[in-house]
C-alpha positions as CSV (number, residue, x, y, z in Angstrom):
1,X,-2.1,44.6,-47.9
2,X,1.0,46.0,-46.3
3,X,4.1,43.9,-45.8
4,X,4.6,44.9,-42.2
5,X,7.2,44.2,-39.5
6,X,10.1,44.4,-41.9
7,X,8.9,41.6,-44.2
8,X,10.1,38.9,-41.8
9,X,8.5,35.9,-40.1
10,X,8.1,36.4,-36.4
11,X,7.9,33.0,-34.8
12,X,6.6,34.1,-31.5
13,X,3.4,35.0,-33.4
14,X,3.1,31.7,-35.1
15,X,0.8,30.2,-32.4
16,X,-1.6,33.2,-32.7
17,X,-1.6,33.1,-36.5
18,X,-2.2,29.3,-36.9
19,X,-3.3,27.4,-33.7
20,X,-7.0,27.8,-34.6
21,X,-6.6,25.8,-37.8
22,X,-6.2,22.5,-36.0
23,X,-8.6,23.6,-33.3
24,X,-11.3,24.1,-35.9
25,X,-10.3,20.7,-37.4
26,X,-8.4,22.0,-40.4
27,X,-5.0,20.6,-39.4
28,X,-3.6,20.6,-42.9
29,X,-3.7,24.4,-43.0
30,X,-1.6,24.5,-39.9
31,X,0.8,21.9,-41.3
32,X,1.6,24.1,-44.2
33,X,3.7,26.2,-41.8
34,X,4.4,23.7,-39.1
35,X,6.5,21.5,-41.3
36,X,8.7,24.5,-42.1
37,X,10.5,24.1,-38.8
38,X,11.9,20.8,-40.0
39,X,13.5,22.6,-42.9
40,X,15.4,24.9,-40.6
41,X,16.2,22.3,-37.9
42,X,19.9,22.0,-38.7
43,X,20.3,25.8,-38.4
44,X,18.3,25.8,-35.1
45,X,20.4,22.9,-33.8
46,X,23.6,24.8,-34.7
47,X,22.4,27.8,-32.8
48,X,21.7,25.7,-29.7
49,X,25.2,24.0,-29.9
50,X,27.0,27.3,-30.4
51,X,25.3,28.6,-27.2
52,X,26.0,25.5,-25.2
53,X,22.5,23.9,-25.3
54,X,21.1,20.7,-26.6
55,X,18.3,20.3,-29.1
56,X,17.1,23.1,-31.4
57,X,16.8,26.8,-30.5
58,X,14.1,28.4,-32.7
59,X,14.8,31.9,-33.8
60,X,12.5,34.9,-33.5
61,X,12.6,37.2,-36.6
62,X,13.7,35.3,-39.7
63,X,13.5,35.0,-43.4
64,X,12.4,31.8,-45.2
65,X,15.8,30.1,-44.7
66,X,15.6,30.5,-40.9
67,X,18.5,33.0,-40.4
68,X,17.8,35.4,-37.6
69,X,17.7,39.1,-38.4
70,X,19.9,41.3,-36.2
71,X,17.9,42.6,-33.3
72,X,18.4,43.8,-29.7
73,X,15.2,42.0,-28.7
74,X,14.7,38.9,-30.8
75,X,17.6,36.7,-29.5
76,X,16.4,37.3,-25.9
77,X,12.8,36.1,-26.4
78,X,12.1,32.5,-25.6
79,X,8.3,32.2,-25.5
80,X,8.4,31.0,-29.1
81,X,10.4,27.9,-28.0
82,X,7.4,25.8,-26.8
83,X,5.2,26.7,-29.8
84,X,6.2,23.8,-32.0
85,X,5.2,21.3,-29.2
86,X,1.9,23.1,-28.7
87,X,1.1,23.3,-32.4
88,X,2.1,19.6,-33.0
89,X,-0.1,18.6,-30.1
90,X,-3.1,20.5,-31.6
91,X,-2.5,18.7,-34.9
92,X,-2.4,15.3,-33.1
93,X,-5.6,16.1,-31.3
94,X,-7.3,16.8,-34.6
95,X,-5.7,13.8,-36.3
96,X,-4.6,11.3,-33.6
97,X,-2.6,8.9,-35.7
98,X,0.8,7.3,-35.4
99,X,1.7,9.0,-38.7
100,X,1.1,12.4,-37.1
101,X,3.4,11.4,-34.2
102,X,6.1,10.1,-36.4
103,X,6.0,13.2,-38.7
104,X,6.6,15.7,-35.9
105,X,8.4,13.6,-33.2
106,X,11.8,15.0,-34.1
107,X,10.4,18.5,-33.9
108,X,8.8,17.9,-30.5
109,X,11.9,16.1,-29.1
110,X,14.5,18.7,-30.4
111,X,12.4,21.4,-28.9
112,X,12.1,19.7,-25.5
113,X,15.8,19.0,-25.5
114,X,16.6,22.6,-25.9
115,X,14.0,23.7,-23.3
116,X,15.4,21.3,-20.8
117,X,19.0,22.4,-21.2
118,X,18.1,26.1,-21.2
119,X,16.3,25.9,-17.9
120,X,18.9,26.6,-15.2
121,X,18.9,24.5,-12.0
122,X,18.7,26.4,-8.7
123,X,18.1,25.5,-5.1
124,X,14.4,26.1,-5.5
125,X,13.9,24.6,-9.0
126,X,14.6,25.4,-12.6
127,X,14.8,29.0,-13.7
128,X,14.6,30.9,-17.0
129,X,17.2,33.7,-17.5
130,X,18.9,35.9,-17.1
131,X,19.3,37.2,-19.7
132,X,15.7,37.1,-21.0
133,X,13.0,39.3,-22.4
134,X,9.4,38.2,-21.7
135,X,6.5,38.3,-24.1
136,X,5.7,41.6,-22.5
137,X,8.6,43.4,-24.1
138,X,8.3,46.5,-21.8
139,X,11.4,45.3,-19.9
140,X,13.7,44.9,-22.8
141,X,16.3,47.5,-21.6
142,X,16.8,45.3,-18.4
143,X,17.3,42.0,-20.3
144,X,20.7,41.3,-18.8
145,X,19.3,40.8,-15.3
146,X,15.7,39.7,-15.9
147,X,14.5,36.2,-14.9
148,X,11.4,33.9,-14.5
149,X,8.6,35.5,-16.5
150,X,5.3,34.0,-15.3
151,X,3.9,33.0,-18.7
152,X,7.1,31.4,-19.9
153,X,7.5,29.4,-16.7
154,X,4.0,27.9,-17.0
155,X,4.5,27.3,-20.8
156,X,7.8,25.4,-20.1
157,X,6.3,23.2,-17.5
158,X,3.3,22.3,-19.7
159,X,5.1,21.8,-23.0
160,X,7.8,19.5,-21.5
161,X,5.0,17.4,-20.0
162,X,3.4,17.1,-23.5
163,X,6.8,16.2,-25.0
164,X,6.9,13.3,-22.5
165,X,3.5,12.2,-23.5
166,X,4.7,12.0,-27.2
167,X,7.4,9.6,-26.2
168,X,4.9,7.4,-24.3
169,X,2.5,7.4,-27.3
170,X,5.4,6.2,-29.5
171,X,6.4,3.5,-27.1
172,X,9.8,5.2,-26.4
173,X,11.6,5.3,-23.0
174,X,10.6,8.1,-20.6
175,X,13.0,11.0,-20.5
176,X,13.0,11.4,-16.8
177,X,14.9,14.7,-16.9
178,X,12.2,16.3,-19.0
179,X,9.7,15.3,-16.4
180,X,11.9,16.4,-13.6
181,X,12.4,19.9,-15.1
182,X,8.6,20.2,-15.8
183,X,7.8,19.3,-12.2
184,X,10.4,21.5,-10.7
185,X,10.0,24.7,-12.7
186,X,10.3,27.7,-10.4
187,X,7.0,29.1,-9.2
188,X,5.9,32.4,-10.6
189,X,6.4,35.4,-8.4
190,X,3.4,36.7,-6.4
191,X,3.0,40.2,-5.1
192,X,0.0,41.4,-3.1
193,X,-1.8,38.2,-3.9
194,X,-1.4,38.5,-7.7
195,X,1.0,37.1,-10.3
196,X,3.4,39.7,-11.7
197,X,5.2,39.5,-15.0
198,X,8.7,38.7,-13.7
199,X,10.6,37.1,-10.8
200,X,13.0,40.1,-10.8
201,X,12.4,43.8,-10.3
202,X,10.6,45.8,-11.6
203,X,8.3,42.7,-11.4
204,X,5.4,44.5,-13.3
205,X,4.8,47.5,-15.5
206,X,1.3,48.1,-16.9
207,X,2.1,48.5,-20.5
208,X,2.2,46.3,-23.6
209,X,0.9,42.7,-23.2
210,X,-0.4,41.6,-19.8
211,X,1.2,38.3,-20.7
212,X,1.2,36.7,-17.3
213,X,-2.4,36.0,-17.9
214,X,-1.4,33.5,-20.7
215,X,0.0,31.3,-17.9
216,X,-3.5,29.9,-17.4
217,X,-5.6,30.3,-20.6
218,X,-3.3,30.0,-23.6
219,X,-1.4,27.5,-21.4
220,X,-3.7,24.8,-19.9
221,X,-3.7,24.2,-16.1
222,X,-0.3,23.3,-14.6
223,X,0.8,22.6,-11.0
224,X,2.7,25.8,-10.9
225,X,-0.2,28.2,-11.4
226,X,-2.9,28.7,-8.8
227,X,-6.3,29.5,-10.4
228,X,-7.4,31.8,-7.6
229,X,-4.2,33.9,-7.7
230,X,-4.7,34.0,-11.5
231,X,-8.3,35.2,-11.0
232,X,-7.0,38.0,-8.8
233,X,-4.4,38.8,-11.5
234,X,-7.0,38.9,-14.2
235,X,-9.2,41.4,-12.4
236,X,-6.3,43.5,-11.4
237,X,-5.3,43.8,-15.1
238,X,-8.9,44.6,-16.1
239,X,-9.1,47.3,-13.4
240,X,-5.9,49.1,-14.3
241,X,-3.9,48.6,-17.5
242,X,-2.6,50.9,-20.2
243,X,-5.0,49.7,-23.0
244,X,-3.6,52.0,-25.8
245,X,-0.2,50.1,-25.5
246,X,-1.7,46.7,-25.9
247,X,-2.0,44.5,-29.0
248,X,-4.8,42.7,-30.8
249,X,-4.1,39.3,-29.4
250,X,-4.3,40.5,-25.8
251,X,-8.1,40.5,-25.8
252,X,-8.5,36.9,-27.0
253,X,-5.8,36.0,-24.4
254,X,-7.8,37.7,-21.6
255,X,-10.9,35.9,-22.9
256,X,-9.1,32.5,-22.7
257,X,-8.0,33.1,-19.2
258,X,-11.5,34.2,-18.1
259,X,-12.9,31.1,-19.7
260,X,-10.5,28.7,-18.0
261,X,-11.4,30.4,-14.7
262,X,-15.1,29.9,-15.2
263,X,-16.0,33.5,-15.9
264,X,-17.8,33.5,-19.2
265,X,-19.2,37.1,-18.8
266,X,-15.7,38.4,-18.4
267,X,-14.6,36.4,-21.4
268,X,-17.3,37.9,-23.7
269,X,-16.6,41.4,-22.3
270,X,-12.9,41.0,-23.1
271,X,-13.7,40.2,-26.8
272,X,-16.0,43.2,-27.0
273,X,-13.8,45.7,-25.1
274,X,-14.1,49.1,-26.8
275,X,-10.4,49.9,-27.3
276,X,-8.4,51.0,-30.4
277,X,-6.3,47.8,-30.5
278,X,-9.5,45.7,-30.4
279,X,-10.9,47.3,-33.5
280,X,-12.1,45.0,-36.4
281,X,-12.6,46.8,-39.7
282,X,-15.5,46.1,-42.0
283,X,-13.1,43.9,-44.1
284,X,-12.4,41.8,-41.0
285,X,-8.9,43.0,-40.2
286,X,-7.8,43.7,-36.7
287,X,-6.5,47.3,-37.1
288,X,-3.8,48.5,-34.7
289,X,-2.5,51.8,-36.1
290,X,-2.3,53.7,-39.4
291,X,1.1,52.0,-40.0
292,X,-0.4,48.6,-39.1
293,X,-3.9,48.3,-40.5
294,X,-3.8,44.5,-40.4
295,X,-2.8,42.4,-37.4
296,X,-3.4,38.7,-38.0
297,X,-2.4,37.5,-34.5
298,X,-5.6,39.3,-33.4
299,X,-7.7,37.6,-36.0
300,X,-6.2,34.1,-35.3
301,X,-6.4,34.8,-31.5
302,X,-10.1,35.6,-31.8
303,X,-10.8,32.2,-33.5
304,X,-8.8,30.4,-30.9
305,X,-10.6,32.1,-28.0
306,X,-14.0,31.5,-29.5
307,X,-13.2,27.8,-30.1
308,X,-12.1,27.5,-26.4
309,X,-15.2,29.3,-25.2
310,X,-17.5,27.1,-27.3
311,X,-15.9,23.6,-27.2
312,X,-14.0,23.9,-23.9
313,X,-11.2,21.4,-23.1
314,X,-10.8,17.8,-22.2
315,X,-11.9,17.8,-18.6
316,X,-14.1,20.9,-18.9
317,X,-16.8,20.9,-16.2
318,X,-19.5,22.8,-18.2
319,X,-20.6,23.0,-21.8
320,X,-19.6,26.1,-23.8
321,X,-17.6,27.4,-20.8
322,X,-17.0,30.9,-22.3
323,X,-20.7,31.7,-22.9
324,X,-22.8,32.2,-19.8
325,X,-26.5,32.8,-19.1
326,X,-28.5,34.0,-22.0
327,X,-26.2,32.4,-24.6
328,X,-27.1,29.3,-26.6
329,X,-24.1,28.9,-28.8
330,X,-24.1,26.3,-31.6
331,X,-21.0,25.0,-33.3
332,X,-19.7,22.0,-35.1
333,X,-16.4,20.1,-35.5
334,X,-14.3,22.2,-33.1
335,X,-11.7,20.1,-31.2
336,X,-11.6,20.7,-27.4
337,X,-8.3,22.3,-26.3
338,X,-5.9,20.4,-23.9
339,X,-7.0,20.3,-20.3
340,X,-5.2,19.3,-17.2
341,X,-2.4,16.8,-17.9
342,X,-2.5,13.4,-16.4
343,X,0.4,12.5,-14.2
């Protein structure tokens, strides 16, 4: 296979590569990479301190030792920051023991400490950026003035809530500031009844990842995302997006959003969409281009989406919520994904 993307690890892709392992009750396969964060924690803490933040700031594009490759995009991405909390939570759900909590507690708490200090207090809540580049990298040239990407706001709120739950499970005092930031994250920007990508102009361009959809799908329900507005956003994306500019994980992402919204037919249609970037070769690889014949985030995303569609989530109102009339799916040993957080 080709050693693509400059031979580096890209940590914003880690969730897409590996979340399904714990979801399909193979947590040890996820742990082979999750524990690596602890080996680079001192470097990540030093990065946070140098920039005036608490905790550990996880890099984007790195080698095995965790040193970040020079880039005009990588240092401005933040959507990889909550990944260790999300992945650790999936491991705990597959193996809910105190040993799991103790193994990853420092990882979860260092991540939450950075996220809390990174969020900037304003009169209407806590904000992300500027500068920032969202998961939808179409806005990279404007990074110095961008703020409040929809997906990242929802991910911040949810992950900080989960970090608080880890403290409670371990019998530790509540970090009230974590809870406060989670509760008071700025609300995503709405234009014409739909979520846009950013809180600052240009708000939305229709290329690359429609990543605002991940704010309810990849991210479980939160108080800051309205399901009906997300439904309108989903159908707006499906009606008018530049599909050749997308990537393989976008289609599982769309399927997860549709599943969470109770639209199983839309979820299946998303996985079967006839577009170049949603091509799976006979060898199983998600082909993107001649230069990128394999794209494992698409493969991993497909497994995560199908798991959610089949097994649902904690408070799921229906069985196999991603498969509608005419489907009789059968599966075994898939862990439901997180649902709505308890207060």
